[in-house]
PDB file of the backbone (N, CA, C, O) and the ligand in Angstrom, with CONECT records:
HET     ZN  A 101       1
ATOM      1  N   MET A   1      28.194 -65.064  55.718  1.00  0.00           N
ATOM      2  CA  MET A   1      28.416 -63.632  55.465  1.00  0.00           C
ATOM      3  C   MET A   1      29.899 -63.284  55.622  1.00  0.00           C
ATOM      4  O   MET A   1      30.498 -63.533  56.668  1.00  0.00           O
ATOM      5  N   THR A   2      30.461 -62.725  54.602  1.00  0.00           N
ATOM      6  CA  THR A   2      31.842 -62.269  54.717  1.00  0.00           C
ATOM      7  C   THR A   2      31.875 -60.743  54.852  1.00  0.00           C
ATOM      8  O   THR A   2      30.988 -60.045  54.361  1.00  0.00           O
ATOM      9  N   LEU A   3      32.880 -60.258  55.505  1.00  0.00           N
ATOM     10  CA  LEU A   3      32.961 -58.826  55.772  1.00  0.00           C
ATOM     11  C   LEU A   3      33.758 -58.070  54.713  1.00  0.00           C
ATOM     12  O   LEU A   3      33.667 -56.847  54.606  1.00  0.00           O
ATOM     13  N   THR A   4      34.531 -58.806  53.940  1.00  0.00           N
ATOM     14  CA  THR A   4      35.320 -58.125  52.921  1.00  0.00           C
ATOM     15  C   THR A   4      34.788 -58.453  51.537  1.00  0.00           C
ATOM     16  O   THR A   4      34.272 -59.543  51.292  1.00  0.00           O
ATOM     17  N   THR A   5      34.923 -57.489  50.640  1.00  0.00           N
ATOM     18  CA  THR A   5      34.544 -57.704  49.249  1.00  0.00           C
ATOM     19  C   THR A   5      35.671 -58.433  48.543  1.00  0.00           C
ATOM     20  O   THR A   5      36.838 -58.053  48.642  1.00  0.00           O
ATOM     21  N   LYS A   6      35.302 -59.488  47.829  1.00  0.00           N
ATOM     22  CA  LYS A   6      36.330 -60.273  47.143  1.00  0.00           C
ATOM     23  C   LYS A   6      36.107 -60.260  45.646  1.00  0.00           C
ATOM     24  O   LYS A   6      34.975 -60.208  45.165  1.00  0.00           O
ATOM     25  N   CYS A   7      37.200 -60.309  44.927  1.00  0.00           N
ATOM     26  CA  CYS A   7      37.138 -60.416  43.485  1.00  0.00           C
ATOM     27  C   CYS A   7      36.545 -61.769  43.109  1.00  0.00           C
ATOM     28  O   CYS A   7      36.965 -62.798  43.638  1.00  0.00           O
ATOM     29  N   PRO A   8      35.557 -61.777  42.185  1.00  0.00           N
ATOM     30  CA  PRO A   8      34.952 -63.057  41.795  1.00  0.00           C
ATOM     31  C   PRO A   8      35.908 -63.946  40.996  1.00  0.00           C
ATOM     32  O   PRO A   8      35.684 -65.149  40.864  1.00  0.00           O
ATOM     33  N   LYS A   9      36.973 -63.343  40.467  1.00  0.00           N
ATOM     34  CA  LYS A   9      37.888 -64.131  39.636  1.00  0.00           C
ATOM     35  C   LYS A   9      39.047 -64.723  40.438  1.00  0.00           C
ATOM     36  O   LYS A   9      39.363 -65.906  40.315  1.00  0.00           O
ATOM     37  N   CYS A  10      39.682 -63.867  41.273  1.00  0.00           N
ATOM     38  CA  CYS A  10      40.915 -64.347  41.904  1.00  0.00           C
ATOM     39  C   CYS A  10      40.879 -64.291  43.431  1.00  0.00           C
ATOM     40  O   CYS A  10      41.884 -64.567  44.086  1.00  0.00           O
ATOM     41  N   ASP A  11      39.699 -63.927  44.011  1.00  0.00           N
ATOM     42  CA  ASP A  11      39.554 -63.911  45.471  1.00  0.00           C
ATOM     43  C   ASP A  11      40.355 -62.829  46.189  1.00  0.00           C
ATOM     44  O   ASP A  11      40.440 -62.829  47.417  1.00  0.00           O
ATOM     45  N   SER A  12      40.942 -61.910  45.425  1.00  0.00           N
ATOM     46  CA  SER A  12      41.680 -60.812  46.044  1.00  0.00           C
ATOM     47  C   SER A  12      40.700 -59.848  46.708  1.00  0.00           C
ATOM     48  O   SER A  12      39.566 -59.704  46.250  1.00  0.00           O
ATOM     49  N   SER A  13      41.127 -59.192  47.775  1.00  0.00           N
ATOM     50  CA  SER A  13      40.252 -58.189  48.399  1.00  0.00           C
ATOM     51  C   SER A  13      40.893 -56.816  48.311  1.00  0.00           C
ATOM     52  O   SER A  13      40.650 -55.946  49.148  1.00  0.00           O
ATOM     53  N   SER A  14      41.718 -56.634  47.282  1.00  0.00           N
ATOM     54  CA  SER A  14      42.386 -55.359  47.052  1.00  0.00           C
ATOM     55  C   SER A  14      41.865 -54.754  45.754  1.00  0.00           C
ATOM     56  O   SER A  14      41.948 -55.373  44.693  1.00  0.00           O
ATOM     57  N   PHE A  15      41.316 -53.516  45.847  1.00  0.00           N
ATOM     58  CA  PHE A  15      40.696 -52.910  44.676  1.00  0.00           C
ATOM     59  C   PHE A  15      41.277 -51.539  44.391  1.00  0.00           C
ATOM     60  O   PHE A  15      41.882 -50.916  45.265  1.00  0.00           O
ATOM     61  N   GLU A  16      41.094 -51.077  43.179  1.00  0.00           N
ATOM     62  CA  GLU A  16      41.593 -49.757  42.813  1.00  0.00           C
ATOM     63  C   GLU A  16      40.593 -49.085  41.880  1.00  0.00           C
ATOM     64  O   GLU A  16      39.736 -49.740  41.286  1.00  0.00           O
ATOM     65  N   LEU A  17      40.722 -47.755  41.762  1.00  0.00           N
ATOM     66  CA  LEU A  17      39.861 -46.975  40.894  1.00  0.00           C
ATOM     67  C   LEU A  17      40.549 -46.794  39.551  1.00  0.00           C
ATOM     68  O   LEU A  17      41.705 -46.374  39.496  1.00  0.00           O
ATOM     69  N   ASN A  18      39.862 -47.102  38.487  1.00  0.00           N
ATOM     70  CA  ASN A  18      40.419 -46.939  37.152  1.00  0.00           C
ATOM     71  C   ASN A  18      39.578 -45.937  36.370  1.00  0.00           C
ATOM     72  O   ASN A  18      38.413 -46.192  36.064  1.00  0.00           O
ATOM     73  N   SER A  19      40.183 -44.789  36.050  1.00  0.00           N
ATOM     74  CA  SER A  19      39.467 -43.748  35.318  1.00  0.00           C
ATOM     75  C   SER A  19      39.882 -43.721  33.855  1.00  0.00           C
ATOM     76  O   SER A  19      39.404 -42.886  33.087  1.00  0.00           O
ATOM     77  N   LYS A  20      40.756 -44.615  33.473  1.00  0.00           N
ATOM     78  CA  LYS A  20      41.314 -44.560  32.117  1.00  0.00           C
ATOM     79  C   LYS A  20      40.549 -45.389  31.103  1.00  0.00           C
ATOM     80  O   LYS A  20      40.628 -45.145  29.899  1.00  0.00           O
ATOM     81  N   THR A  21      39.814 -46.363  31.593  1.00  0.00           N
ATOM     82  CA  THR A  21      39.088 -47.233  30.674  1.00  0.00           C
ATOM     83  C   THR A  21      37.907 -46.483  30.063  1.00  0.00           C
ATOM     84  O   THR A  21      37.066 -45.931  30.773  1.00  0.00           O
ATOM     85  N   LYS A  22      37.863 -46.478  28.742  1.00  0.00           N
ATOM     86  CA  LYS A  22      36.770 -45.791  28.048  1.00  0.00           C
ATOM     87  C   LYS A  22      35.736 -46.807  27.586  1.00  0.00           C
ATOM     88  O   LYS A  22      36.062 -47.934  27.215  1.00  0.00           O
ATOM     89  N   VAL A  23      34.480 -46.373  27.621  1.00  0.00           N
ATOM     90  CA  VAL A  23      33.408 -47.239  27.142  1.00  0.00           C
ATOM     91  C   VAL A  23      32.866 -46.651  25.850  1.00  0.00           C
ATOM     92  O   VAL A  23      32.528 -45.468  25.793  1.00  0.00           O
ATOM     93  N   LYS A  24      32.785 -47.455  24.839  1.00  0.00           N
ATOM     94  CA  LYS A  24      32.333 -47.012  23.521  1.00  0.00           C
ATOM     95  C   LYS A  24      30.939 -46.390  23.610  1.00  0.00           C
ATOM     96  O   LYS A  24      30.042 -46.913  24.271  1.00  0.00           O
ATOM     97  N   ASP A  25      30.788 -45.251  22.916  1.00  0.00           N
ATOM     98  CA  ASP A  25      29.505 -44.544  22.830  1.00  0.00           C
ATOM     99  C   ASP A  25      29.024 -43.950  24.149  1.00  0.00           C
ATOM    100  O   ASP A  25      27.882 -43.502  24.248  1.00  0.00           O
ATOM    101  N   CYS A  26      29.876 -43.943  25.148  1.00  0.00           N
ATOM    102  CA  CYS A  26      29.508 -43.321  26.415  1.00  0.00           C
ATOM    103  C   CYS A  26      30.100 -41.918  26.419  1.00  0.00           C
ATOM    104  O   CYS A  26      31.309 -41.761  26.255  1.00  0.00           O
ATOM    105  N   ARG A  27      29.274 -40.902  26.603  1.00  0.00           N
ATOM    106  CA  ARG A  27      29.755 -39.531  26.452  1.00  0.00           C
ATOM    107  C   ARG A  27      30.319 -38.919  27.727  1.00  0.00           C
ATOM    108  O   ARG A  27      30.879 -37.823  27.683  1.00  0.00           O
ATOM    109  N   HIS A  28      30.187 -39.587  28.836  1.00  0.00           N
ATOM    110  CA  HIS A  28      30.798 -39.070  30.049  1.00  0.00           C
ATOM    111  C   HIS A  28      31.763 -40.086  30.628  1.00  0.00           C
ATOM    112  O   HIS A  28      31.741 -41.260  30.260  1.00  0.00           O
ATOM    113  N   ASN A  29      32.604 -39.627  31.530  1.00  0.00           N
ATOM    114  CA  ASN A  29      33.626 -40.499  32.104  1.00  0.00           C
ATOM    115  C   ASN A  29      33.046 -41.507  33.078  1.00  0.00           C
ATOM    116  O   ASN A  29      32.126 -41.217  33.842  1.00  0.00           O
ATOM    117  N   LEU A  30      33.608 -42.684  33.024  1.00  0.00           N
ATOM    118  CA  LEU A  30      33.225 -43.710  33.979  1.00  0.00           C
ATOM    119  C   LEU A  30      34.451 -44.083  34.795  1.00  0.00           C
ATOM    120  O   LEU A  30      35.561 -44.146  34.267  1.00  0.00           O
ATOM    121  N   HIS A  31      34.250 -44.324  36.054  1.00  0.00           N
ATOM    122  CA  HIS A  31      35.336 -44.780  36.916  1.00  0.00           C
ATOM    123  C   HIS A  31      35.026 -46.209  37.331  1.00  0.00           C
ATOM    124  O   HIS A  31      34.002 -46.491  37.953  1.00  0.00           O
ATOM    125  N   PHE A  32      35.927 -47.090  36.976  1.00  0.00           N
ATOM    126  CA  PHE A  32      35.725 -48.483  37.327  1.00  0.00           C
ATOM    127  C   PHE A  32      36.379 -48.776  38.663  1.00  0.00           C
ATOM    128  O   PHE A  32      37.493 -48.329  38.935  1.00  0.00           O
ATOM    129  N   ILE A  33      35.687 -49.521  39.481  1.00  0.00           N
ATOM    130  CA  ILE A  33      36.318 -50.097  40.667  1.00  0.00           C
ATOM    131  C   ILE A  33      36.714 -51.500  40.250  1.00  0.00           C
ATOM    132  O   ILE A  33      35.868 -52.343  39.951  1.00  0.00           O
ATOM    133  N   GLN A  34      37.998 -51.728  40.236  1.00  0.00           N
ATOM    134  CA  GLN A  34      38.463 -53.004  39.719  1.00  0.00           C
ATOM    135  C   GLN A  34      39.421 -53.680  40.682  1.00  0.00           C
ATOM    136  O   GLN A  34      39.997 -53.051  41.570  1.00  0.00           O
ATOM    137  N   CYS A  35      39.571 -54.972  40.479  1.00  0.00           N
ATOM    138  CA  CYS A  35      40.502 -55.754  41.271  1.00  0.00           C
ATOM    139  C   CYS A  35      41.922 -55.253  40.997  1.00  0.00           C
ATOM    140  O   CYS A  35      42.320 -55.103  39.842  1.00  0.00           O
ATOM    141  N   ALA A  36      42.674 -54.997  42.057  1.00  0.00           N
ATOM    142  CA  ALA A  36      44.032 -54.473  41.894  1.00  0.00           C
ATOM    143  C   ALA A  36      44.982 -55.531  41.343  1.00  0.00           C
ATOM    144  O   ALA A  36      46.049 -55.204  40.825  1.00  0.00           O
ATOM    145  N   LEU A  37      44.598 -56.774  41.453  1.00  0.00           N
ATOM    146  CA  LEU A  37      45.479 -57.846  40.976  1.00  0.00           C
ATOM    147  C   LEU A  37      45.197 -58.239  39.534  1.00  0.00           C
ATOM    148  O   LEU A  37      46.100 -58.206  38.698  1.00  0.00           O
ATOM    149  N   CYS A  38      43.948 -58.612  39.229  1.00  0.00           N
ATOM    150  CA  CYS A  38      43.664 -59.122  37.888  1.00  0.00           C
ATOM    151  C   CYS A  38      42.901 -58.128  37.022  1.00  0.00           C
ATOM    152  O   CYS A  38      42.755 -58.352  35.821  1.00  0.00           O
ATOM    153  N   GLY A  39      42.408 -57.029  37.606  1.00  0.00           N
ATOM    154  CA  GLY A  39      41.755 -55.997  36.804  1.00  0.00           C
ATOM    155  C   GLY A  39      40.294 -56.255  36.508  1.00  0.00           C
ATOM    156  O   GLY A  39      39.699 -55.527  35.714  1.00  0.00           O
ATOM    157  N   ALA A  40      39.694 -57.266  37.117  1.00  0.00           N
ATOM    158  CA  ALA A  40      38.275 -57.531  36.888  1.00  0.00           C
ATOM    159  C   ALA A  40      37.431 -56.372  37.428  1.00  0.00           C
ATOM    160  O   ALA A  40      37.635 -55.925  38.557  1.00  0.00           O
ATOM    161  N   ALA A  41      36.487 -55.890  36.621  1.00  0.00           N
ATOM    162  CA  ALA A  41      35.652 -54.772  37.042  1.00  0.00           C
ATOM    163  C   ALA A  41      34.614 -55.244  38.052  1.00  0.00           C
ATOM    164  O   ALA A  41      33.892 -56.211  37.809  1.00  0.00           O
ATOM    165  N   ILE A  42      34.545 -54.552  39.187  1.00  0.00           N
ATOM    166  CA  ILE A  42      33.606 -54.920  40.235  1.00  0.00           C
ATOM    167  C   ILE A  42      32.394 -54.001  40.191  1.00  0.00           C
ATOM    168  O   ILE A  42      31.255 -54.438  40.359  1.00  0.00           O
ATOM    169  N   SER A  43      32.663 -52.712  39.961  1.00  0.00           N
ATOM    170  CA  SER A  43      31.574 -51.761  39.942  1.00  0.00           C
ATOM    171  C   SER A  43      31.970 -50.559  39.097  1.00  0.00           C
ATOM    172  O   SER A  43      33.145 -50.381  38.776  1.00  0.00           O
ATOM    173  N   VAL A  44      31.000 -49.743  38.742  1.00  0.00           N
ATOM    174  CA  VAL A  44      31.258 -48.566  37.930  1.00  0.00           C
ATOM    175  C   VAL A  44      30.631 -47.354  38.596  1.00  0.00           C
ATOM    176  O   VAL A  44      29.484 -47.400  39.041  1.00  0.00           O
ATOM    177  N   VAL A  45      31.398 -46.264  38.659  1.00  0.00           N
ATOM    178  CA  VAL A  45      30.869 -45.011  39.160  1.00  0.00           C
ATOM    179  C   VAL A  45      30.843 -44.040  37.985  1.00  0.00           C
ATOM    180  O   VAL A  45      31.863 -43.819  37.333  1.00  0.00           O
ATOM    181  N   SER A  46      29.694 -43.471  37.722  1.00  0.00           N
ATOM    182  CA  SER A  46      29.564 -42.555  36.602  1.00  0.00           C
ATOM    183  C   SER A  46      29.781 -41.120  37.065  1.00  0.00           C
ATOM    184  O   SER A  46      29.215 -40.690  38.070  1.00  0.00           O
ATOM    185  N   ASP A  47      30.610 -40.380  36.321  1.00  0.00           N
ATOM    186  CA  ASP A  47      30.826 -38.955  36.573  1.00  0.00           C
ATOM    187  C   ASP A  47      29.507 -38.193  36.617  1.00  0.00           C
ATOM    188  O   ASP A  47      29.278 -37.345  37.479  1.00  0.00           O
ATOM    189  N   ARG A  48      28.656 -38.523  35.662  1.00  0.00           N
ATOM    190  CA  ARG A  48      27.399 -37.821  35.514  1.00  0.00           C
ATOM    191  C   ARG A  48      26.476 -38.100  36.706  1.00  0.00           C
ATOM    192  O   ARG A  48      25.854 -37.182  37.241  1.00  0.00           O
ATOM    193  N   HIS A  49      26.393 -39.330  37.106  1.00  0.00           N
ATOM    194  CA  HIS A  49      25.552 -39.668  38.255  1.00  0.00           C
ATOM    195  C   HIS A  49      26.069 -39.005  39.526  1.00  0.00           C
ATOM    196  O   HIS A  49      25.303 -38.528  40.363  1.00  0.00           O
ATOM    197  N   ASN A  50      27.407 -38.992  39.642  1.00  0.00           N
ATOM    198  CA  ASN A  50      28.041 -38.304  40.764  1.00  0.00           C
ATOM    199  C   ASN A  50      27.617 -36.852  40.810  1.00  0.00           C
ATOM    200  O   ASN A  50      27.236 -36.333  41.860  1.00  0.00           O
ATOM    201  N   HIS A  51      27.688 -36.197  39.651  1.00  0.00           N
ATOM    202  CA  HIS A  51      27.356 -34.785  39.539  1.00  0.00           C
ATOM    203  C   HIS A  51      25.899 -34.545  39.920  1.00  0.00           C
ATOM    204  O   HIS A  51      25.590 -33.626  40.680  1.00  0.00           O
ATOM    205  N   ILE A  52      25.011 -35.373  39.390  1.00  0.00           N
ATOM    206  CA  ILE A  52      23.583 -35.227  39.684  1.00  0.00           C
ATOM    207  C   ILE A  52      23.336 -35.390  41.185  1.00  0.00           C
ATOM    208  O   ILE A  52      22.588 -34.620  41.788  1.00  0.00           O
ATOM    209  N   LEU A  53      23.963 -36.389  41.770  1.00  0.00           N
ATOM    210  CA  LEU A  53      23.788 -36.625  43.206  1.00  0.00           C
ATOM    211  C   LEU A  53      24.280 -35.441  44.031  1.00  0.00           C
ATOM    212  O   LEU A  53      23.658 -35.056  45.021  1.00  0.00           O
ATOM    213  N   GLU A  54      25.421 -34.863  43.602  1.00  0.00           N
ATOM    214  CA  GLU A  54      25.963 -33.711  44.321  1.00  0.00           C
ATOM    215  C   GLU A  54      25.014 -32.520  44.249  1.00  0.00           C
ATOM    216  O   GLU A  54      24.827 -31.806  45.234  1.00  0.00           O
ATOM    217  N   GLU A  55      24.413 -32.310  43.067  1.00  0.00           N
ATOM    218  CA  GLU A  55      23.467 -31.212  42.898  1.00  0.00           C
ATOM    219  C   GLU A  55      22.236 -31.415  43.782  1.00  0.00           C
ATOM    220  O   GLU A  55      21.757 -30.472  44.411  1.00  0.00           O
ATOM    221  N   ILE A  56      21.735 -32.624  43.828  1.00  0.00           N
ATOM    222  CA  ILE A  56      20.571 -32.934  44.673  1.00  0.00           C
ATOM    223  C   ILE A  56      20.925 -32.701  46.142  1.00  0.00           C
ATOM    224  O   ILE A  56      20.149 -32.106  46.889  1.00  0.00           O
ATOM    225  N   ALA A  57      22.108 -33.177  46.546  1.00  0.00           N
ATOM    226  CA  ALA A  57      22.544 -33.018  47.929  1.00  0.00           C
ATOM    227  C   ALA A  57      22.644 -31.558  48.308  1.00  0.00           C
ATOM    228  O   ALA A  57      22.260 -31.167  49.410  1.00  0.00           O
ATOM    229  N   LYS A  58      23.171 -30.733  47.375  1.00  0.00           N
ATOM    230  CA  LYS A  58      23.304 -29.294  47.636  1.00  0.00           C
ATOM    231  C   LYS A  58      21.924 -28.677  47.872  1.00  0.00           C
ATOM    232  O   LYS A  58      21.731 -27.898  48.805  1.00  0.00           O
ATOM    233  N   LYS A  59      20.960 -29.042  47.003  1.00  0.00           N
ATOM    234  CA  LYS A  59      19.609 -28.502  47.106  1.00  0.00           C
ATOM    235  C   LYS A  59      18.945 -28.915  48.425  1.00  0.00           C
ATOM    236  O   LYS A  59      18.144 -28.176  48.996  1.00  0.00           O
ATOM    237  N   LEU A  60      19.295 -30.093  48.881  1.00  0.00           N
ATOM    238  CA  LEU A  60      18.698 -30.597  50.124  1.00  0.00           C
ATOM    239  C   LEU A  60      19.467 -30.105  51.350  1.00  0.00           C
ATOM    240  O   LEU A  60      19.051 -30.326  52.488  1.00  0.00           O
ATOM    241  N   GLY A  61      20.614 -29.424  51.097  1.00  0.00           N
ATOM    242  CA  GLY A  61      21.410 -28.916  52.197  1.00  0.00           C
ATOM    243  C   GLY A  61      22.270 -29.979  52.869  1.00  0.00           C
ATOM    244  O   GLY A  61      22.702 -29.814  54.010  1.00  0.00           O
ATOM    245  N   ILE A  62      22.513 -31.075  52.147  1.00  0.00           N
ATOM    246  CA  ILE A  62      23.367 -32.138  52.700  1.00  0.00           C
ATOM    247  C   ILE A  62      24.818 -31.865  52.304  1.00  0.00           C
ATOM    248  O   ILE A  62      25.108 -31.589  51.140  1.00  0.00           O
ATOM    249  N   ARG A  63      25.705 -31.943  53.254  1.00  0.00           N
ATOM    250  CA  ARG A  63      27.127 -31.727  52.926  1.00  0.00           C
ATOM    251  C   ARG A  63      27.926 -32.997  53.140  1.00  0.00           C
ATOM    252  O   ARG A  63      29.137 -33.009  52.917  1.00  0.00           O
TER     253      ARG A  63
HETATM  254 ZN    ZN A 101      40.898 -60.320  40.786  1.00  0.00          ZN2+
END
């Protein structure tokens, strides 16, 4: 078990958020979590999913 997340390509443990990459036919913004060194995408955060989660949290009274 390792405690840090590593890039599968270059073993770097430094990541950044990329909001500029567009995905074809996707109508909402996606934010990629990518390796800060080689740019390999590790995960994707969707604007829309974020929004939905925030609305649910508000309804449930979670801040
Ligand atoms: Zn990398």
